[in-house]
All heavy atoms as TSV, in Angstrom:
chain	resi	resn	atom	element	x	y	z
A	1	MET	N	N	-9.375	-6.761	5.667
A	1	MET	CA	C	-8.759	-6.658	4.389
A	1	MET	C	C	-8.147	-5.280	4.270
A	1	MET	O	O	-8.690	-4.307	4.659
A	1	MET	CB	C	-9.680	-7.005	3.277
A	1	MET	CG	C	-9.066	-6.689	1.963
A	1	MET	SD	S	-10.300	-6.711	0.586
A	1	MET	CE	C	-11.101	-8.197	0.737
A	2	ARG	N	N	-6.939	-5.309	3.716
A	2	ARG	CA	C	-6.236	-3.972	3.319
A	2	ARG	C	C	-5.641	-4.155	1.976
A	2	ARG	O	O	-4.950	-5.161	1.601
A	2	ARG	CB	C	-5.177	-3.649	4.315
A	2	ARG	CG	C	-4.529	-2.358	3.990
A	2	ARG	CD	C	-3.614	-1.874	4.970
A	2	ARG	NE	N	-2.348	-2.619	4.827
A	2	ARG	CZ	C	-1.236	-2.371	5.517
A	2	ARG	NH1	N	-1.312	-1.476	6.485
A	2	ARG	NH2	N	-0.153	-3.033	5.334
A	3	PHE	N	N	-5.939	-3.202	1.141
A	3	PHE	CA	C	-5.232	-3.172	-0.106
A	3	PHE	C	C	-3.998	-2.415	-0.117
A	3	PHE	O	O	-3.869	-1.308	0.371
A	3	PHE	CB	C	-6.262	-2.458	-1.221
A	3	PHE	CG	C	-7.392	-3.321	-1.623
A	3	PHE	CD1	C	-8.565	-3.151	-1.068
A	3	PHE	CD2	C	-7.262	-4.309	-2.575
A	3	PHE	CE1	C	-9.737	-3.952	-1.357
A	3	PHE	CE2	C	-8.281	-5.047	-2.839
A	3	PHE	CZ	C	-9.572	-4.920	-2.318
A	4	GLU	N	N	-2.947	-3.091	-0.614
A	4	GLU	CA	C	-1.693	-2.448	-0.661
A	4	GLU	C	C	-1.440	-1.712	-2.072
A	4	GLU	O	O	-1.350	-2.279	-3.078
A	4	GLU	CB	C	-0.576	-3.578	-0.643
A	4	GLU	CG	C	-0.623	-4.584	0.538
A	4	GLU	CD	C	-0.291	-3.878	1.779
A	4	GLU	OE1	O	0.406	-2.827	1.825
A	4	GLU	OE2	O	-0.821	-4.296	2.884
A	5	ASP	N	N	-1.783	-0.460	-1.947
A	5	ASP	CA	C	-1.987	0.305	-3.136
A	5	ASP	C	C	-0.960	1.376	-3.283
A	5	ASP	O	O	-1.202	2.496	-3.841
A	5	ASP	CB	C	-3.323	0.904	-3.130
A	5	ASP	CG	C	-3.559	1.965	-2.033
A	5	ASP	OD1	O	-2.727	2.002	-1.132
A	5	ASP	OD2	O	-4.474	2.855	-2.189
A	6	VAL	N	N	0.299	1.168	-2.963
A	6	VAL	CA	C	1.409	2.053	-3.042
A	6	VAL	C	C	1.812	2.271	-4.484
A	6	VAL	O	O	2.425	3.252	-4.911
A	6	VAL	CB	C	2.516	1.878	-2.136
A	6	VAL	CG1	C	2.080	2.098	-0.668
A	6	VAL	CG2	C	3.084	0.478	-2.295
A	7	ASP	N	N	1.584	1.320	-5.284
A	7	ASP	CA	C	1.918	1.456	-6.807
A	7	ASP	C	C	0.659	2.036	-7.600
A	7	ASP	O	O	-0.118	1.242	-7.978
A	7	ASP	CB	C	2.301	-0.014	-7.316
A	7	ASP	CG	C	2.719	0.070	-8.736
A	7	ASP	OD1	O	2.576	1.005	-9.446
A	7	ASP	OD2	O	3.270	-0.998	-9.254
A	8	ARG	N	N	0.635	3.239	-7.576
A	8	ARG	CA	C	-0.492	3.974	-8.080
A	8	ARG	C	C	-0.886	3.690	-9.550
A	8	ARG	O	O	-1.937	3.818	-10.001
A	8	ARG	CB	C	-0.359	5.480	-7.975
A	8	ARG	CG	C	-0.350	5.918	-6.529
A	8	ARG	CD	C	-0.944	7.209	-6.252
A	8	ARG	NE	N	-0.846	7.526	-4.893
A	8	ARG	CZ	C	-1.982	7.764	-4.235
A	8	ARG	NH1	N	-3.077	7.620	-4.771
A	8	ARG	NH2	N	-1.968	7.985	-2.998
A	9	GLU	N	N	0.182	3.368	-10.339
A	9	GLU	CA	C	-0.046	3.003	-11.761
A	9	GLU	C	C	-0.766	1.692	-11.942
A	9	GLU	O	O	-1.585	1.612	-12.942
A	9	GLU	CB	C	1.237	2.957	-12.496
A	9	GLU	CG	C	1.966	4.272	-12.586
A	9	GLU	CD	C	3.360	4.161	-13.398
A	9	GLU	OE1	O	3.364	3.293	-14.203
A	9	GLU	OE2	O	4.241	4.966	-13.130
A	10	ARG	N	N	-0.664	0.815	-11.168
A	10	ARG	CA	C	-1.294	-0.511	-11.249
A	10	ARG	C	C	-2.421	-0.873	-10.318
A	10	ARG	O	O	-3.164	-1.795	-10.532
A	10	ARG	CB	C	-0.261	-1.625	-11.201
A	10	ARG	CG	C	0.888	-1.550	-12.148
A	10	ARG	CD	C	1.743	-2.720	-12.186
A	10	ARG	NE	N	2.318	-3.012	-10.843
A	10	ARG	CZ	C	2.959	-4.108	-10.499
A	10	ARG	NH1	N	3.137	-5.068	-11.364
A	10	ARG	NH2	N	3.424	-4.212	-9.226
A	11	CYS	N	N	-2.588	-0.048	-9.350
A	11	CYS	CA	C	-3.753	-0.270	-8.345
A	11	CYS	C	C	-4.824	0.773	-8.737
A	11	CYS	O	O	-4.756	1.880	-8.564
A	11	CYS	CB	C	-3.226	0.051	-6.979
A	11	CYS	SG	S	-1.881	-1.099	-6.411
A	12	ARG	N	N	-5.986	0.114	-9.242
A	12	ARG	CA	C	-7.071	0.932	-9.549
A	12	ARG	C	C	-8.370	0.398	-8.767
A	12	ARG	O	O	-8.360	-0.781	-8.465
A	12	ARG	CB	C	-7.358	0.803	-11.014
A	12	ARG	CG	C	-6.253	1.624	-11.784
A	12	ARG	CD	C	-6.547	1.672	-13.199
A	12	ARG	NE	N	-5.422	0.968	-13.850
A	12	ARG	CZ	C	-5.481	0.296	-14.997
A	12	ARG	NH1	N	-6.666	0.302	-15.622
A	12	ARG	NH2	N	-4.552	-0.233	-15.581
A	13	ASP	N	N	-9.321	1.317	-8.652
A	13	ASP	CA	C	-10.504	0.911	-7.866
A	13	ASP	C	C	-11.270	-0.288	-8.530
A	13	ASP	O	O	-11.802	-1.137	-7.810
A	13	ASP	CB	C	-11.468	2.117	-7.734
A	13	ASP	CG	C	-10.946	3.099	-6.743
A	13	ASP	OD1	O	-10.108	2.755	-5.895
A	13	ASP	OD2	O	-11.367	4.345	-6.843
A	14	GLU	N	N	-11.310	-0.281	-9.767
A	14	GLU	CA	C	-11.958	-1.423	-10.502
A	14	GLU	C	C	-11.363	-2.742	-10.113
A	14	GLU	O	O	-11.988	-3.809	-10.051
A	14	GLU	CB	C	-12.074	-1.170	-12.003
A	14	GLU	CG	C	-10.816	-1.050	-12.825
A	14	GLU	CD	C	-10.348	0.389	-12.973
A	14	GLU	OE1	O	-10.659	1.310	-12.216
A	14	GLU	OE2	O	-9.638	0.566	-13.935
A	15	PHE	N	N	-10.076	-2.743	-9.919
A	15	PHE	CA	C	-9.396	-3.965	-9.560
A	15	PHE	C	C	-9.774	-4.475	-8.209
A	15	PHE	O	O	-9.926	-5.661	-7.923
A	15	PHE	CB	C	-7.863	-3.876	-9.625
A	15	PHE	CG	C	-7.294	-3.548	-11.048
A	15	PHE	CD1	C	-6.208	-2.960	-11.170
A	15	PHE	CD2	C	-8.097	-4.058	-12.111
A	15	PHE	CE1	C	-5.594	-2.755	-12.452
A	15	PHE	CE2	C	-7.484	-3.678	-13.419
A	15	PHE	CZ	C	-6.358	-3.089	-13.535
A	16	LYS	N	N	-9.942	-3.509	-7.310
A	16	LYS	CA	C	-10.342	-3.837	-5.914
A	16	LYS	C	C	-11.797	-4.460	-5.902
A	16	LYS	O	O	-12.075	-5.428	-5.282
A	16	LYS	CB	C	-10.392	-2.555	-5.031
A	16	LYS	CG	C	-8.944	-2.009	-4.827
A	16	LYS	CD	C	-9.136	-0.693	-4.116
A	16	LYS	CE	C	-7.822	-0.023	-4.030
A	16	LYS	NZ	N	-7.896	1.308	-3.246
A	17	LEU	N	N	-12.614	-3.901	-6.803
A	17	LEU	CA	C	-13.925	-4.469	-6.907
A	17	LEU	C	C	-13.883	-5.926	-7.352
A	17	LEU	O	O	-14.572	-6.845	-6.849
A	17	LEU	CB	C	-14.779	-3.625	-7.889
A	17	LEU	CG	C	-16.272	-4.093	-8.055
A	17	LEU	CD1	C	-17.015	-4.099	-6.760
A	17	LEU	CD2	C	-16.881	-3.106	-9.103
A	18	ILE	N	N	-13.115	-6.154	-8.402
A	18	ILE	CA	C	-12.920	-7.519	-8.942
A	18	ILE	C	C	-12.414	-8.517	-7.813
A	18	ILE	O	O	-12.919	-9.625	-7.669
A	18	ILE	CB	C	-11.967	-7.438	-10.100
A	18	ILE	CG1	C	-12.671	-6.806	-11.348
A	18	ILE	CG2	C	-11.576	-8.950	-10.541
A	18	ILE	CD1	C	-11.661	-6.547	-12.558
A	19	ILE	N	N	-11.434	-8.028	-7.096
A	19	ILE	CA	C	-10.864	-8.891	-5.984
A	19	ILE	C	C	-11.880	-9.154	-4.987
A	19	ILE	O	O	-12.128	-10.285	-4.537
A	19	ILE	CB	C	-9.628	-8.164	-5.347
A	19	ILE	CG1	C	-8.461	-8.134	-6.410
A	19	ILE	CG2	C	-9.237	-8.854	-4.066
A	19	ILE	CD1	C	-7.261	-7.197	-5.944
A	20	ARG	N	N	-12.673	-8.208	-4.518
A	20	ARG	CA	C	-13.758	-8.492	-3.536
A	20	ARG	C	C	-14.778	-9.482	-4.125
A	20	ARG	O	O	-15.138	-10.387	-3.385
A	20	ARG	CB	C	-14.432	-7.119	-3.254
A	20	ARG	CG	C	-13.730	-6.270	-2.336
A	20	ARG	CD	C	-14.497	-4.967	-2.135
A	20	ARG	NE	N	-13.756	-4.029	-1.330
A	20	ARG	CZ	C	-13.265	-2.865	-1.804
A	20	ARG	NH1	N	-13.420	-2.620	-3.161
A	20	ARG	NH2	N	-12.556	-2.076	-1.078
A	21	LYS	N	N	-15.127	-9.379	-5.338
A	21	LYS	CA	C	-16.130	-10.234	-5.977
A	21	LYS	C	C	-15.619	-11.663	-6.034
A	21	LYS	O	O	-16.306	-12.588	-5.755
A	21	LYS	CB	C	-16.534	-9.786	-7.452
A	21	LYS	CG	C	-17.378	-8.612	-7.399
A	21	LYS	CD	C	-17.821	-8.181	-8.794
A	21	LYS	CE	C	-18.789	-7.031	-8.807
A	21	LYS	NZ	N	-19.111	-6.603	-10.224
A	22	GLN	N	N	-14.377	-11.781	-6.393
A	22	GLN	CA	C	-13.695	-13.135	-6.522
A	22	GLN	C	C	-13.613	-13.736	-5.012
A	22	GLN	O	O	-13.846	-14.923	-4.959
A	22	GLN	CB	C	-12.302	-13.013	-7.031
A	22	GLN	CG	C	-12.286	-12.699	-8.550
A	22	GLN	CD	C	-10.931	-12.529	-9.184
A	22	GLN	OE1	O	-10.068	-12.086	-8.509
A	22	GLN	NE2	N	-10.859	-12.710	-10.509
A	23	LEU	N	N	-13.227	-12.996	-4.057
A	23	LEU	CA	C	-13.104	-13.592	-2.737
A	23	LEU	C	C	-14.588	-14.006	-2.381
A	23	LEU	O	O	-14.612	-15.159	-1.647
A	23	LEU	CB	C	-12.645	-12.612	-1.724
A	23	LEU	CG	C	-11.172	-12.123	-1.934
A	23	LEU	CD1	C	-10.770	-10.945	-1.026
A	23	LEU	CD2	C	-10.278	-13.339	-1.618
A	24	HIS	N	N	-15.644	-13.240	-2.546
A	24	HIS	CA	C	-16.933	-13.646	-2.232
A	24	HIS	C	C	-17.341	-14.860	-2.941
A	24	HIS	O	O	-18.050	-15.841	-2.438
A	24	HIS	CB	C	-18.031	-12.528	-2.490
A	24	HIS	CG	C	-18.039	-11.527	-1.434
A	24	HIS	ND1	N	-18.341	-11.758	-0.184
A	24	HIS	CD2	C	-17.706	-10.175	-1.476
A	24	HIS	CE1	C	-18.333	-10.649	0.658
A	24	HIS	NE2	N	-17.832	-9.732	-0.127
A	25	ALA	N	N	-16.990	-15.042	-4.273
A	25	ALA	CA	C	-17.343	-16.139	-5.122
A	25	ALA	C	C	-16.735	-17.412	-4.464
A	25	ALA	O	O	-17.324	-18.503	-4.609
A	25	ALA	CB	C	-16.817	-16.020	-6.461
A	26	PHE	N	N	-15.578	-17.360	-3.817
A	26	PHE	CA	C	-14.961	-18.465	-3.144
A	26	PHE	C	C	-15.421	-18.704	-1.665
A	26	PHE	O	O	-14.855	-19.472	-0.970
A	26	PHE	CB	C	-13.393	-18.394	-3.191
A	26	PHE	CG	C	-12.769	-18.617	-4.578
A	26	PHE	CD1	C	-12.190	-17.528	-5.231
A	26	PHE	CD2	C	-12.848	-19.849	-5.097
A	26	PHE	CE1	C	-11.587	-17.747	-6.475
A	26	PHE	CE2	C	-12.219	-20.149	-6.363
A	26	PHE	CZ	C	-11.588	-19.041	-7.040
A	27	GLY	N	N	-16.384	-17.856	-1.367
A	27	GLY	CA	C	-16.934	-18.025	0.011
A	27	GLY	C	C	-16.080	-17.331	1.125
A	27	GLY	O	O	-16.179	-17.674	2.284
A	28	LEU	N	N	-15.134	-16.529	0.706
A	28	LEU	CA	C	-14.264	-15.833	1.683
A	28	LEU	C	C	-14.887	-14.469	1.992
A	28	LEU	O	O	-15.371	-13.771	1.115
A	28	LEU	CB	C	-12.849	-15.731	1.140
A	28	LEU	CG	C	-12.278	-17.051	0.752
A	28	LEU	CD1	C	-10.876	-16.791	0.055
A	28	LEU	CD2	C	-11.901	-17.873	1.991
A	29	GLY	N	N	-14.698	-14.056	3.251
A	29	GLY	CA	C	-15.102	-12.832	3.711
A	29	GLY	C	C	-14.162	-12.161	4.719
A	29	GLY	O	O	-13.106	-12.869	4.897
A	30	TRP	N	N	-14.440	-11.039	5.237
A	30	TRP	CA	C	-13.476	-10.503	6.102
A	30	TRP	C	C	-14.403	-9.705	7.178
A	30	TRP	O	O	-15.521	-9.265	6.812
A	30	TRP	CB	C	-12.560	-9.515	5.401
A	30	TRP	CG	C	-13.139	-8.662	4.422
A	30	TRP	CD1	C	-13.582	-7.397	4.538
A	30	TRP	CD2	C	-13.535	-8.945	3.056
A	30	TRP	NE1	N	-14.107	-6.853	3.431
A	30	TRP	CE2	C	-14.117	-7.788	2.516
A	30	TRP	CE3	C	-13.316	-10.045	2.234
A	30	TRP	CZ2	C	-14.507	-7.764	1.238
A	30	TRP	CZ3	C	-13.813	-10.029	0.943
A	30	TRP	CH2	C	-14.324	-8.903	0.355
A	31	ASP	N	N	-13.803	-9.445	8.243
A	31	ASP	CA	C	-14.480	-8.714	9.338
A	31	ASP	C	C	-14.521	-7.268	9.126
A	31	ASP	O	O	-15.606	-6.600	9.360
A	31	ASP	CB	C	-13.726	-8.933	10.744
A	31	ASP	CG	C	-13.796	-10.403	11.069
A	31	ASP	OD1	O	-14.706	-11.074	10.695
A	31	ASP	OD2	O	-12.852	-10.795	11.743
A	32	ASP	N	N	-13.498	-6.607	8.578
A	32	ASP	CA	C	-13.482	-5.191	8.476
A	32	ASP	C	C	-12.531	-4.851	7.255
A	32	ASP	O	O	-11.751	-5.752	6.825
A	32	ASP	CB	C	-13.021	-4.580	9.665
A	32	ASP	CG	C	-13.408	-3.110	9.729
A	32	ASP	OD1	O	-14.078	-2.564	8.850
A	32	ASP	OD2	O	-13.102	-2.490	10.776
A	33	GLU	N	N	-12.531	-3.698	6.884
A	33	GLU	CA	C	-11.621	-3.249	5.841
A	33	GLU	C	C	-10.826	-2.201	6.430
A	33	GLU	O	O	-11.313	-1.249	6.940
A	33	GLU	CB	C	-12.275	-2.752	4.580
A	33	GLU	CG	C	-11.523	-3.081	3.375
A	33	GLU	CD	C	-12.438	-2.897	2.037
A	33	GLU	OE1	O	-13.286	-3.638	1.866
A	33	GLU	OE2	O	-12.084	-2.090	1.321
A	34	LEU	N	N	-9.515	-2.345	6.393
A	34	LEU	CA	C	-8.526	-1.332	6.823
A	34	LEU	C	C	-8.233	-0.279	5.880
A	34	LEU	O	O	-8.362	-0.572	4.677
A	34	LEU	CB	C	-7.273	-2.040	7.365
A	34	LEU	CG	C	-7.337	-3.071	8.401
A	34	LEU	CD1	C	-6.129	-3.792	8.588
A	34	LEU	CD2	C	-7.852	-2.483	9.706
A	35	PRO	N	N	-7.785	0.907	6.353
A	35	PRO	CA	C	-7.464	1.941	5.369
A	35	PRO	C	C	-6.392	1.401	4.419
A	35	PRO	O	O	-5.462	0.711	4.863
A	35	PRO	CB	C	-6.930	3.153	6.187
A	35	PRO	CG	C	-7.464	2.738	7.570
A	35	PRO	CD	C	-7.617	1.318	7.678
A	36	ALA	N	N	-6.372	1.817	3.192
A	36	ALA	CA	C	-5.431	1.480	2.243
A	36	ALA	C	C	-4.044	2.216	2.619
A	36	ALA	O	O	-4.110	3.227	3.263
A	36	ALA	CB	C	-5.803	1.987	0.822
A	37	GLN	N	N	-3.025	1.659	2.224
A	37	GLN	CA	C	-1.653	2.289	2.567
A	37	GLN	C	C	-1.550	3.690	2.031
A	37	GLN	O	O	-1.056	4.599	2.704
A	37	GLN	CB	C	-0.497	1.483	1.914
A	37	GLN	CG	C	-0.167	0.262	2.776
A	37	GLN	CD	C	1.164	-0.306	2.406
A	37	GLN	OE1	O	1.412	-0.597	1.208
A	37	GLN	NE2	N	1.970	-0.649	3.460
A	38	SER	N	N	-2.145	3.988	0.920
A	38	SER	CA	C	-1.983	5.391	0.316
A	38	SER	C	C	-2.615	6.423	1.304
A	38	SER	O	O	-2.372	7.583	1.343
A	38	SER	CB	C	-2.645	5.412	-0.998
A	38	SER	OG	O	-4.076	5.110	-0.953
A	39	ALA	N	N	-3.628	5.952	2.048
A	39	ALA	CA	C	-4.400	6.895	2.974
A	39	ALA	C	C	-3.431	7.212	4.182
A	39	ALA	O	O	-3.825	8.218	4.800
A	39	ALA	CB	C	-5.666	6.216	3.499
A	40	ARG	N	N	-2.368	6.510	4.383
A	40	ARG	CA	C	-1.539	6.815	5.568
A	40	ARG	C	C	-0.133	7.432	4.933
A	40	ARG	O	O	0.791	7.448	5.728
A	40	ARG	CB	C	-1.242	5.494	6.243
A	40	ARG	CG	C	-2.513	4.909	6.910
A	40	ARG	CD	C	-2.229	3.535	7.428
A	40	ARG	NE	N	-1.100	3.502	8.229
A	40	ARG	CZ	C	-1.077	3.502	9.586
A	40	ARG	NH1	N	-2.142	3.688	10.246
A	40	ARG	NH2	N	0.074	3.407	10.263
A	41	ARG	N	N	-0.184	7.841	3.796
A	41	ARG	CA	C	0.967	8.299	3.165
A	41	ARG	C	C	1.696	9.381	3.934
A	41	ARG	O	O	2.914	9.478	4.173
A	41	ARG	CB	C	0.768	8.881	1.788
A	41	ARG	CG	C	1.986	9.385	1.042
A	41	ARG	CD	C	2.913	8.313	0.733
A	41	ARG	NE	N	4.215	8.865	0.169
A	41	ARG	CZ	C	4.683	8.618	-1.000
A	41	ARG	NH1	N	3.964	7.693	-1.894
A	41	ARG	NH2	N	5.758	9.034	-1.411
A	42	HIS	N	N	0.990	10.379	4.525
A	42	HIS	CA	C	1.550	11.440	5.361
A	42	HIS	C	C	2.202	10.941	6.655
A	42	HIS	O	O	3.318	11.395	7.018
A	42	HIS	CB	C	0.371	12.393	5.757
A	42	HIS	CG	C	-0.720	11.858	6.551
A	42	HIS	ND1	N	-1.676	11.177	6.192
A	42	HIS	CD2	C	-0.786	11.934	7.952
A	42	HIS	CE1	C	-2.491	10.676	7.166
A	42	HIS	NE2	N	-2.002	11.125	8.196
A	43	GLU	N	N	1.781	9.817	7.160
A	43	GLU	CA	C	2.395	9.178	8.347
A	43	GLU	C	C	3.739	8.596	7.985
A	43	GLU	O	O	4.735	8.734	8.748
A	43	GLU	CB	C	1.419	8.198	8.939
A	43	GLU	CG	C	0.237	8.785	9.588
A	43	GLU	CD	C	-0.648	7.699	10.204
A	43	GLU	OE1	O	-0.272	6.819	10.848
A	43	GLU	OE2	O	-1.853	7.754	9.923
A	44	TYR	N	N	3.754	7.958	6.874
A	44	TYR	CA	C	5.061	7.418	6.360
A	44	TYR	C	C	6.012	8.394	6.092
A	44	TYR	O	O	7.265	8.367	6.334
A	44	TYR	CB	C	4.762	6.445	5.169
A	44	TYR	CG	C	3.825	5.318	5.382
A	44	TYR	CD1	C	2.859	4.993	4.354
A	44	TYR	CD2	C	3.851	4.603	6.505
A	44	TYR	CE1	C	1.993	3.936	4.577
A	44	TYR	CE2	C	2.917	3.533	6.595
A	44	TYR	CZ	C	2.108	3.109	5.771
A	44	TYR	OH	O	1.235	2.139	5.924
A	45	ASP	N	N	5.628	9.480	5.377
A	45	ASP	CA	C	6.522	10.585	4.988
A	45	ASP	C	C	7.031	11.158	6.215
A	45	ASP	O	O	8.215	11.531	6.248
A	45	ASP	CB	C	5.715	11.674	4.189
A	45	ASP	CG	C	5.444	11.149	2.700
A	45	ASP	OD1	O	6.024	10.143	2.277
A	45	ASP	OD2	O	4.612	11.734	2.114
A	46	SER	N	N	6.297	11.302	7.257
A	46	SER	CA	C	6.738	11.986	8.547
A	46	SER	C	C	7.808	11.134	9.169
A	46	SER	O	O	8.835	11.609	9.642
A	46	SER	CB	C	5.542	12.222	9.445
A	46	SER	OG	O	5.947	12.654	10.700
A	47	LEU	N	N	7.577	9.827	9.150
A	47	LEU	CA	C	8.450	8.893	9.859
A	47	LEU	C	C	9.846	8.928	8.961
A	47	LEU	O	O	10.866	8.925	9.691
A	47	LEU	CB	C	7.888	7.494	9.824
A	47	LEU	CG	C	8.743	6.422	10.519
A	47	LEU	CD1	C	8.929	6.891	12.096
A	47	LEU	CD2	C	7.925	5.113	10.474
A	48	ILE	N	N	9.726	8.830	7.767
A	48	ILE	CA	C	11.004	8.895	6.909
A	48	ILE	C	C	11.754	10.194	7.136
A	48	ILE	O	O	13.017	10.170	7.295
A	48	ILE	CB	C	10.647	8.714	5.472
A	48	ILE	CG1	C	10.148	7.218	5.186
A	48	ILE	CG2	C	11.850	9.055	4.502
A	48	ILE	CD1	C	9.735	7.021	3.709
A	49	SER	N	N	11.042	11.309	7.249
A	49	SER	CA	C	11.721	12.478	7.485
A	49	SER	C	C	12.451	12.474	8.814
A	49	SER	O	O	13.586	12.983	8.995
A	49	SER	CB	C	10.709	13.716	7.553
A	49	SER	OG	O	10.227	13.926	6.258
A	50	ARG	N	N	11.839	11.913	9.828
A	50	ARG	CA	C	12.492	11.760	11.150
A	50	ARG	C	C	13.705	10.915	11.042
A	50	ARG	O	O	14.768	11.216	11.642
A	50	ARG	CB	C	11.510	11.230	12.202
A	50	ARG	CG	C	12.043	11.345	13.630
A	50	ARG	CD	C	11.064	10.855	14.640
A	50	ARG	NE	N	11.403	9.346	14.869
A	50	ARG	CZ	C	10.519	8.383	15.144
A	50	ARG	NH1	N	9.271	8.830	15.364
A	50	ARG	NH2	N	10.854	7.189	15.356
A	51	TRP	N	N	13.591	9.777	10.410
A	51	TRP	CA	C	14.710	8.833	10.200
A	51	TRP	C	C	15.844	9.565	9.450
A	51	TRP	O	O	17.006	9.305	9.742
A	51	TRP	CB	C	14.305	7.550	9.504
A	51	TRP	CG	C	13.494	6.736	10.420
A	51	TRP	CD1	C	13.392	6.648	11.754
A	51	TRP	CD2	C	12.743	5.562	9.968
A	51	TRP	NE1	N	12.531	5.662	12.173
A	51	TRP	CE2	C	12.105	4.964	11.088
A	51	TRP	CE3	C	12.367	5.010	8.760
A	51	TRP	CZ2	C	11.314	3.851	11.089
A	51	TRP	CZ3	C	11.608	3.923	8.713
A	51	TRP	CH2	C	11.017	3.317	9.849
A	52	GLN	N	N	15.492	10.352	8.500
A	52	GLN	CA	C	16.550	11.099	7.688
A	52	GLN	C	C	17.345	12.038	8.643
A	52	GLN	O	O	18.523	12.065	8.631
A	52	GLN	CB	C	15.994	11.880	6.506
A	52	GLN	CG	C	15.587	11.055	5.394
A	52	GLN	CD	C	14.852	11.790	4.267
A	52	GLN	OE1	O	14.054	12.696	4.541
A	52	GLN	NE2	N	15.125	11.387	3.069
A	53	ALA	N	N	16.645	12.792	9.479
A	53	ALA	CA	C	17.199	13.692	10.408
A	53	ALA	C	C	18.119	12.965	11.439
A	53	ALA	O	O	19.027	13.500	11.899
A	53	ALA	CB	C	16.121	14.422	11.155
A	54	GLU	N	N	17.774	11.619	11.737
A	54	GLU	CA	C	18.613	10.966	12.708
A	54	GLU	C	C	19.717	10.097	11.994
A	54	GLU	O	O	20.410	9.368	12.627
A	54	GLU	CB	C	17.594	10.006	13.353
A	54	GLU	CG	C	16.694	10.542	14.270
A	54	GLU	CD	C	15.607	9.639	14.876
A	54	GLU	OE1	O	15.677	8.384	14.603
A	54	GLU	OE2	O	14.710	10.057	15.701
A	55	GLY	N	N	19.857	10.247	10.679
A	55	GLY	CA	C	20.863	9.603	9.923
A	55	GLY	C	C	20.688	8.073	9.707
A	55	GLY	O	O	21.584	7.304	9.583
A	56	LYS	N	N	19.351	7.695	9.758
A	56	LYS	CA	C	18.984	6.301	9.658
A	56	LYS	C	C	18.565	5.875	8.264
A	56	LYS	O	O	17.933	4.855	8.133
A	56	LYS	CB	C	17.936	5.958	10.691
A	56	LYS	CG	C	18.441	6.100	12.083
A	56	LYS	CD	C	17.332	5.831	13.102
A	56	LYS	CE	C	17.876	5.994	14.582
A	56	LYS	NZ	N	16.751	5.806	15.528
A	57	VAL	N	N	18.554	6.721	7.323
A	57	VAL	CA	C	18.071	6.457	5.995
A	57	VAL	C	C	19.295	6.497	5.020
A	57	VAL	O	O	20.134	7.391	5.140
A	57	VAL	CB	C	16.968	7.462	5.536
A	57	VAL	CG1	C	16.521	7.321	4.169
A	57	VAL	CG2	C	15.811	7.268	6.538
A	58	TYR	N	N	19.277	5.681	4.015
A	58	TYR	CA	C	20.259	5.775	2.955
A	58	TYR	C	C	19.583	5.644	1.619
A	58	TYR	O	O	18.571	5.042	1.455
A	58	TYR	CB	C	21.384	4.703	3.120
A	58	TYR	CG	C	20.862	3.243	2.939
A	58	TYR	CD1	C	20.883	2.676	1.720
A	58	TYR	CD2	C	20.310	2.529	3.953
A	58	TYR	CE1	C	20.453	1.330	1.501
A	58	TYR	CE2	C	19.878	1.267	3.854
A	58	TYR	CZ	C	19.862	0.660	2.523
A	58	TYR	OH	O	19.375	-0.591	2.435
A	59	GLY	N	N	20.262	6.271	0.701
A	59	GLY	CA	C	19.645	6.266	-0.689
A	59	GLY	C	C	19.983	5.052	-1.415
A	59	GLY	O	O	20.874	4.429	-1.182
A	60	CYS	N	N	19.160	4.704	-2.456
A	60	CYS	CA	C	19.377	3.629	-3.333
A	60	CYS	C	C	19.144	4.033	-4.688
A	60	CYS	O	O	18.097	4.676	-5.000
A	60	CYS	CB	C	18.433	2.553	-2.869
A	60	CYS	SG	S	18.636	1.040	-4.065
A	61	SER	N	N	20.092	3.779	-5.655
A	61	SER	CA	C	19.972	4.051	-6.953
A	61	SER	C	C	19.489	2.914	-7.905
A	61	SER	O	O	19.450	3.012	-9.028
A	61	SER	CB	C	21.166	4.708	-7.539
A	61	SER	OG	O	22.178	3.721	-7.413
A	62	CYS	N	N	18.900	1.840	-7.223
A	62	CYS	CA	C	18.495	0.766	-8.005
A	62	CYS	C	C	17.308	1.068	-8.777
A	62	CYS	O	O	16.452	1.833	-8.377
A	62	CYS	CB	C	18.211	-0.473	-7.059
A	62	CYS	SG	S	19.514	-1.074	-6.088
A	63	THR	N	N	17.121	0.468	-10.007
A	63	THR	CA	C	15.954	0.554	-10.730
A	63	THR	C	C	14.936	-0.476	-10.340
A	63	THR	O	O	15.315	-1.325	-9.473
A	63	THR	CB	C	16.146	0.405	-12.158
A	63	THR	OG1	O	16.511	-1.044	-12.424
A	63	THR	CG2	C	17.235	1.326	-12.767
A	64	ARG	N	N	13.731	-0.333	-10.691
A	64	ARG	CA	C	12.703	-1.392	-10.208
A	64	ARG	C	C	13.125	-2.676	-10.858
A	64	ARG	O	O	12.843	-3.696	-10.164
A	64	ARG	CB	C	11.297	-0.949	-10.822
A	64	ARG	CG	C	10.649	0.183	-10.092
A	64	ARG	CD	C	9.320	0.543	-10.533
A	64	ARG	NE	N	8.335	-0.468	-10.390
A	64	ARG	CZ	C	7.431	-0.579	-9.462
A	64	ARG	NH1	N	7.370	0.527	-8.621
A	64	ARG	NH2	N	6.575	-1.528	-9.315
A	65	ARG	N	N	13.681	-2.695	-11.913
A	65	ARG	CA	C	13.986	-4.050	-12.478
A	65	ARG	C	C	15.195	-4.641	-11.665
A	65	ARG	O	O	15.175	-5.963	-11.560
A	65	ARG	CB	C	14.506	-3.790	-13.994
A	65	ARG	CG	C	14.873	-5.038	-14.671
A	65	ARG	CD	C	15.202	-4.834	-16.062
A	65	ARG	NE	N	14.983	-6.113	-16.768
A	65	ARG	CZ	C	14.815	-6.228	-18.017
A	65	ARG	NH1	N	14.778	-5.148	-18.801
A	65	ARG	NH2	N	14.702	-7.476	-18.514
A	66	ASP	N	N	16.192	-3.870	-11.166
A	66	ASP	CA	C	17.142	-4.405	-10.361
A	66	ASP	C	C	16.616	-5.124	-9.076
A	66	ASP	O	O	17.024	-6.064	-8.696
A	66	ASP	CB	C	18.102	-3.366	-9.769
A	66	ASP	CG	C	18.913	-2.752	-11.079
A	66	ASP	OD1	O	19.127	-3.462	-12.129
A	66	ASP	OD2	O	19.394	-1.583	-10.877
């Protein structure tokens, strides 16, 4: 299991606990828990920096609503 927690405003530890409890209530389990995406932020930032240097990144001015 891995929690996609890049939206820091809406992803909280108490929600993760609720999700785990609900999965167990339905008889679902998992072999292991992978690191959350936020724990790998430095790796993503490094990759984006490299892509920017290579001219492979473009900006977007879209809002979340768009």
